[in-house]
Each structure stands twice: as C-alpha cells, then as structure tokens.
N, C-alpha and C positions, 0 to 999 in steps of 0.2 A: 174434634179432629182425630182421625185414626192414623196410626203409623204401622207399617208392616214390620213384623218382628224379624224378617229376613233382610229386607232392603233398607229399612229405616226411613223410607219415604212414604208419603201419603198414598194409599192404594187407590187405584181407579175402580177396581172390583173387589171390595173387602169381603172376607169370609172369616168365620170364627171356628176354632177347633173345639169339638165337644169335650175332648179329653183334658185340654189345658186351659181353654177359654181365651186363647191368644188370637189376636187379629193378624191376618196375613193377606198379601196380594194373591188373588186366586190362581193366577197363572204360575206364580213362583211356587206356591205350596203344592200344587198338583204335580209339577215336575219333580219336586222333592219326594213326594209320596211314591211316584212311579219308580224312583231310584232307590228309596230306602224303606218305605212302608211304615215309618214312625213319625211321631211329632218331633220337630227339630228342637223344641224347648224342653218338653218333659221326657222325651225318649220313649213314650208309650206307643203301642201299635196304633196306627192311624190310617184310615181309608178315605177315599174321596167322598163317601157317603156320610162320613163324620164331620164334614164341613158344612157350616150353615151360612148362607148368604146374608149379609148385613144390608138392610134396605133403609139407608139413611136419607133423610129429607132436610134440606136440598141435597142433591147428589154431591158426593165428596169430590172436590176439585183440587188438583195439586197446586201448591202455592207458587207464586211467581219467583223466578230466580232473584237472587239478591241484587243483581245489577240491573233489574228492571222494576225496581220498587219506587223510583222517583221519576219525575217528568224529564229532567235533564238526561238521565240515563236512557229513558225511552227515546228521546230525540236523537241521542248519539247512535243508538241501535238502528233507528230508522234511516239516519244519514248513511251509516255503513252499508245497510241493505240497498239503498238507492245507488250509492257509488258502485257497488258490486254489479247491480243491474246495468248501469251505464257502461261499465267496462265490458261486460258480456255482450252488450249491444254493439260496442265498437268492434269487438272481435268478429261478431257475426257480419258486420258491414265489410270488414276487411276480407273475410272469406268469400263474401258475395262478389266483391270487386275482382278478386283473384279468379273466381270461377268464370265471371264474365269475360276477363281477359283471355283465359285459356280457351273459352268457347270461341271468341273472336279469332284467335290464332288458328284454331282448328279449322274454322270455316274458311279462313284465308288460304291455309295450306291446301285444303280440299279444292278450292277454286283454282289455285295455281296449278295443282296436279292435273285438274280437268283440262285446263288450257294447254299444258305441256302435252298431255296425251292426244288432244285434238290436233295440235301442231305436228306431232310425230306421225300421227295417222295420215295427215295431209301430205307430209313429205314422203311417207312410204308409198302412198298412192301415186304421187308424182314420179317417184323413182321407178315404180313398176311400169308406169306408162312410158317413161323415157326408155327403159330397158326393152320394152316390147317394140317401141319404134325402131331402136337400133337393130334388134334381131330381125325385124321384118325388112329392114333396109339392106343390111350386109350379110344377114344369116349368121346365127350364133354358132360358134364351134369352140372347143377347148383350145386355149392358147398352146402353140407348139413349144416343145422344150427349147429353152434358150441355150445356144452354144456358148461355151466359156469364152470370156473376153480376154484375148491375148494382150491387147493394148487399148488405150482409151480412144484411139481413132476408129477402132472397129465398131460397127453398128450393123444391125440387120437391115436387109433391103426394105425400103420404105414402101408402104402400101399406097396404091393410087389414091390421090385426092386428099392426103393428109395436109399438104401445103399447096397453094397455088404454084404453078410451074415456075413463074418468074421469081417468087420468094425462095423456093427450094434451090433454084439456080444460084441466087446470090448467097444463100447460106452455105452451099457446098463450095462455091468459089472462095468464100472467106475461110472456110474450114481447111481447104487444100493449101491456101496461101500461108496460113498460120501453122498448120501441123507439119508442113514440109520443113520449116525452119526451126521447129521447136527443140529437137534434140541438139541442135547446134547453138541454141540460144544461150547467150552468156550475159552476165550483168554488164550494164553500160560502163564505159571507162570512167573511173573516178567514183563509182558507186561505193557507199559506205561499207566497211568490213565489220566483222563481229567485234573486233577490239574497239572500234570507234563507237559502236552502239552501246557497249558496256559503259562508256563514259558519258552518255547522254544525261543532261539535267534540264530543268525548265529554264528556258531563256526568255520567254515572254508569255503573257496571258492576257486575255480579253474577257473581263467580267461583265455581268449584267446584260447578257443577250436574252432576247425574248421577254415575255411578260413575267411578272412576279407571281401572279395567281392565275392559273396554276403554273408553277415554275418547272423548268427543266428542258434541256436539249435532248431529244430522243433519237435523232438521226443526223448523220454527218457524211459529207463527201467534199473532196477538194479537187479542183480542176488541175489539169496537167501543168499549169504554170506554177503550182505550189502556193499560189497567193489568193485565188478566189475560192471562197468557201460557201457551201450551201448547207444550211441546217434546218431541221424540222423540230418543232417543239410540242410540249404538252398543251401549250396555249393555242394550238390549231394553226399556227402561222409557219410560213417558210421565210427564212431570211438569207439574203445574199450578202456576204461580208468580204471586204478587201483587207487582208492581213497587213500588208505593208502600209497602207494609208490608215489602218485601224478605223475603218468607216463602214457603216451599213449602207450597202448599195440599193437595197430594196427589202421591204417587209411585205410579203405577199400573203394576202388573206383570201379565203374561199372555202377551205375545209371546215367542216362542222364538228370534227372530233380530232383527237391528237394525231399528229403526223407520225407515221411509223417508219418510213424509209424515204431517203432522198438520194438522187444521183445526177451527175452531170452527163449530158450527151455531147461529146465533142467529135466532130467529123470534119475532115479536111474540106475546105471550100464552103462550109455551111456555118451558120451562126451557132453559138453555144446555147444549149437549152438545159434547163433544170427540170427534173421530173420528180414528183412527190407522190407518195402513197399514204393513205390514212385509214384509221379505224372506221371512218364514215363510208367505207366500201368503194371509194372513188380514187382515181389516179388523175393528177393534173399536170399539164405541160406548161412551163413558163419560159418566156423568151425576153430578149432585150432589144429594145428599139430606141436608138438615140440616147443610150444611157439609162433608160427607164425599163424596169422589168414589169411584165404583166402576164396575165393568163392567156395562153394560146388555145388551150383545149382542155375539156374535162371529159373523162371516160368513166363510165359506170357499166354495170352489168353483172357484177358479182353480188351474191346474197350475203356474204360474210365479209369481215374486215380484211383489208389487204395486208398480208403478213410477210410478203417478200417482194423485192423489186430487183431486176437484173437487166442491164443494158447489153444488148447483143454486140459482139465484137465488130460487126459490120457497121454499127452506128445507125442502122436504118430501122431497127426493131428493138422492142424491149418486152420482157416477160414479167408478169405479175402473178404471184401465188396468193390464194385466198383460203380462209378457214372454211369456206363452203365446199371444200373437196374438189375444187377446180383450179386450173391456172390457164392464163391466156397469153397469146403472142399478139402484140400490137404493132401496127405500122406507125412510126413516129410522124412521118411527113403527112400522111393522110389522117392521122389521129383516129384510126379505126381498128377494131379487133379483126385479126386475120383468122385465128382458129382458137377454139377453147378445148382444153384437154380435161376430160372428166375421169372419174374413177373407172378403172378397167373391170368389166364384168368378169366374175369368177375369181378375182384376186382378193384374198382375205386381207383384213387389216384396214387401217385408216388411210384416207386420202385428204384429210383436213390439214392443210398446210399451215405450219407455224414459222417457216423460213423458206427462202428460195434463192437459188444462185445459178449462174450459167457457166459452163466449162469455157476456158479461154479460147478454144477452137470453134465454139459456137454451135455444135450439133447436140451435145449432151446438156441436159438441164437437170438440176437436182432440187427436190423439195423435201424439207424436213417435216415430219408429221407430228400430230399431237401424241401419238403412241411411241415416238422416239426412233422411228425408222426413216430411211432416206429412199424416196422414190426417184429412180434415175430414168429419165425419158430421153429417147431419140426424138428430136424435134420433128422428124419426118413421119413419125408414127403416133397416131392418136388412140389406137385400140390395143396397144400392148406396151409393156415396160422393157427398158433395156436391162434393168437390174433393180433389186430391192436390197438395201443394206441395213442390217439391224445394228443400231448404234446405242441408244439409251432406253431406259424404262420410263422416262418422263418426256414431256413435249420438247422436241428438238428446235430450239429457238434461234439458233444461228449455225450456218455452215458456209464454207468458202472453198472453192477450188484453187489450187496453187497455179501460178502462172506457167510453170513448166508442164502442167496438165497431168501430172502423175499422182498428186495427192488431193485428198479431200479432208478438211478439218471440220469437226462437228462438236457442238456443246449444247448444254441446256441450262436455263436459268434456275432450274429446280435442283440441280446437284452441282458438284465441283469437278466433274470429270471432263477432260478433253480427249477426244479420240482422233487419230490420224489414220485414214484409209489409204491403202495402196490400190489405185484404180486398175492397175494391171493384174492384180490378184483378187480384187473385190473382197479384201479382208483387212482387218485392223492391223496396221503396221506398228503403231505405238499408242500408248495411252498413259495418262498420268492424272493425278487428282490434286487439286489445290486445297489449301486449308479449309476447314469446315465453315469458317466465318465468311468465306468469299462467295460472291455471286458472279456469274459470267453473263455479260451482255452481248459480246461479239467476239468471234474469232476471224482473223483476217491475215492472209498472206500478203507480203509486200510485192511490188511489181517485179523485183528481180528473182523471186522465189528463193531468197536466202533466209528470210525471217518470217516468223509467225507471231502476230500480236494477239494477246488475249486481254480484252478490256472488261472491266466490271468493278468490283470493290477497289481494285488497283489495276495498274497496267503491268503486264509481264510480256517480255519479248524473248522468243526462243529461236535457236539456230535450226535451220532446216536440216533434215537427215539425222543429226545427233540429238536434236530436241533439248539441247542444253539451255538452261535459263541464263540469258545474257543480261537482262535488265529488269529491275522491279522499281516502279514509280508509284508511290502512294501519298504524294503531297497534294491530294485532292480533297475537296470538302463534300463531294457527293459521288454517287456511282458514275463511273465512266461508261459512256454509251457507244463510243466509236474511236478508232485510231486509223490514221492514214500516213504512210511514208511519202514524203514529198522532197523535191529538189535533190534528185539523185540519191535518195536515202539519207541525206544529211540532216533531215528534220522529221519529226513525227508530230502531227496535229491531233489533239485529243478534244473530245466533247464530253460533257457531263451533265448530270441532273442539277449541278450547282450553278447552271446558266453560264458556264465559263468555257472558253476555248483556251487551250494551253498548247504551247509549242515547245517541244523538247529538241535539244541539239547539243552541240559542243560550244561551250562558252568561248567567245572570241578572246 
C-alpha cells in the first residue's frame, strides 16, 4: 500500500521521484512542480520527466472510509441514501402538482378571457347595428347645446314620438298640478320638528323576517297608512307586513335572485299594489284580493339586473333602471313597457345604472351610474339628456329627489361621502363625509322635505338646508338598508340585513 507524501492518502495514480525516491499522487506533484520546480521532500530540483509511474498489480484502490467498514454501517448509509432519494422524489411530485395547477389556472383564464372577448365583440356589433338603425331612422346630428336650467320645472321641448300622446298628457297634467303648488308647499299640520326628531329612540322592533339563509332585508317601503310594510330580501322573497298587528300578511315568491327594490303604488280609487325589482332582471307587480297577496304581472326585457325603481307621481306608471345602460317607463295597469331609454349617441361616459329615482313633479328622472355621475332625463325625450351631474368617483348606488323639488341627494356604498345638489344651479350645494368605518346603503328625504336620512352602518338624520346632524342611531346588529318617515313624521321605520324591522319615535 502506497501513501502520497503530500496528501497522506493512497494515490490513485502513484509516481516516484528520481531524486528522493518518494511516492506521490501524480496530479498533486505535477501541480507542485509547476509552481516550485523542486522536490517537496528533499528540496532538490525536480521536473515532470523525473517522475516514474508505479505500475502496481492489482491497481491501488483507496481504502473504505472508517464508517463503511462494517455491515451495520453500510446499511445505515444505504438507508440514509434511500431516505434522501424519497425526499427528493416527494419534492419533485410537489413541484409537478404545482406546475399542473398553474397550467390549469392559466388555461382557465385564457378560456374566460376568450369568452369575455367574444361577448364584448358581440355587444359591440349589436351596438353598432342599433346605432346604425337609429341614425337611419331619425338622422344623426350633434346634440344642440343645452340652455342653463333656471329651475327644475324647466325642460326642453319634447321631440315627437318620445311618449304616446295620452301618456305625455297625463304626465304633464300631473307635473303642472304638483309644480304649481310646490313653492307654497308646507309641512302638514302637526308634522314632527327637528327638536322632536333629536329625541327619537327605538320604540319597537320586529325580528326574524325573511329566511335565515341567505339572511337580510335589502329593500323597504311603507304605505301611506304608516302601518303596512313591504320588504325585499336576499332570500328572493317579498313580504307584506302589518306593523300594528305584528303579522306577516303575505310572503311572495317568484324572483330567482335577491330583491333589490320594492315600492307601494297607492292611487285613489284603486287597490294598493306592491312592485318589486330584482337582480334576476325582472320586475313583478303584486296585488291583494280578499286579503291574499299574489302576483299580478311579471315584466322582463332588460339584459342586466334592475338597479332602481321609482313610482311616477301620477300612480299610473313606474320607471326601472338597469345595469344594461337602459331604463324603461312602464304602464302599471297594462303591465307593459311604454318606452325604453338607451344611452345617448355621442355622449361620453357610462349609462349603466346603479340607482334610479323620479323627481316629485314627474317629468325629470335621474339615474346614478357605475362611474359616479347622474344622468338627468326629461321623460318626454329619449334621444337627449336634460343634464349630467358629476357626483362621485365610484358607483352611485343611491340617490333621491327632495319633495320640494329643489335638491338631489347622492351617495355611494364605496365611500362615505354624501352630496347635495341644488337642481336650480345644477351644482353641489353641500357635501360631507361620514367616518371611514361607515358604509352608506340609502339616502332618502322625508315627505315634508325637512329631513334627510342616511342609512348604512348606522342611521343619521340631517336637517334640510342647514344639514345639521339631528340624530344618530346605531343600536342595530346589521347594516341598515332603508328608512321611511311615517305617521306625520312621528316615526321612522328601518330595515336591515339583521332581518329586523325597527321603529323609532318618541317614547310614550
């Protein structure tokens, strides 16, 4: 057995120095000679030619390490090597599964993107075809400059054919009757004052309305008697409730998605109707026969969910806004669509409605859009706007005209800002921001135009004109979705996602 004089280990290619007769590992001694040119043992001059290969038989093999000189040690080494291989295999499998998942996700996203592109191209082609049809029918021209609006009664002359003659006649008759007395309109005798509203507390509540899964009241309206309530829920149902008797008068089913808006239609000489709108793109009319409520009509025709519902002051019509960039006027008695109002050609910005309301005089209608603006329409015109008001930078999810016709309140569920527009100047009159933890579900003026309620994380009631906060109510377990002043302003009915109706008023 040879040992290298440099490394002390058995050489794999042994050589002998002629000068000193010492055995070296060939590779080591050659590197040493290249650097020093001498024998590392004797110090005498040495060249590569002075090295003699040792031809040992059998070939010199390095001895096994000390930890591999017994069978148990060899088995331990083999087990360790096996474990290492298995761990490496596991990591490879994990990497393979991760790669498969990433590939599946990528393929899914590509397929979804392809479908979206195809749908958008189809909608684009349909829009082009519709625009071409409109242009060929009425002749396209740039909209004329709009004259400044002095007061909310003012509206441009209506173009022929926007409304059927008999509908327009009734709309204008209602408008003239209401607008003529608007400036003289005062709160009813005995109507609650600001000091009384400041003292409102919860005087009763009705829990556990609608189903538990999914839970929540999403829409509210109260009849003029202050007692009959209609609610819409996440559970797709509409409920009619008697507050005094604390009794459900009817649970009305038919919608296939959450109910977004409800409203009573009350007209002298005719039976009370409830109208509901839903994310299922339909509007349903419900009526009462011999104490039993049932469906009277179902209206469809929109391609997007119904995001706003407004009963016309005449009681003969209602308007519904949709996320499909259209809104429609319907005849309640006939349960038919009278006219559909689409996006105005040449007007930039969104017409996808996220809220909708009617002016108390019945001619102007306002739709909040997903871009945060308000599209104000004269009901007699279907090809031009009365005005566009820039309100928020997020979807405008609630808006409401004041009963005196002068103000428009707007808000979004994406921020905490409430804006008040003066419709005589078409500009923001006042604006304020709620705390950052608040959300806003609804803004609503009371029937006397003295108060504004803001429902959401809590209820806040403000005084008209001064916009002073009169009341804050936060004893609710879920987000509040609606508020209605009833019984001459002496009570406020609230609805919420906690499935509860609450009544605020003055304790007896």
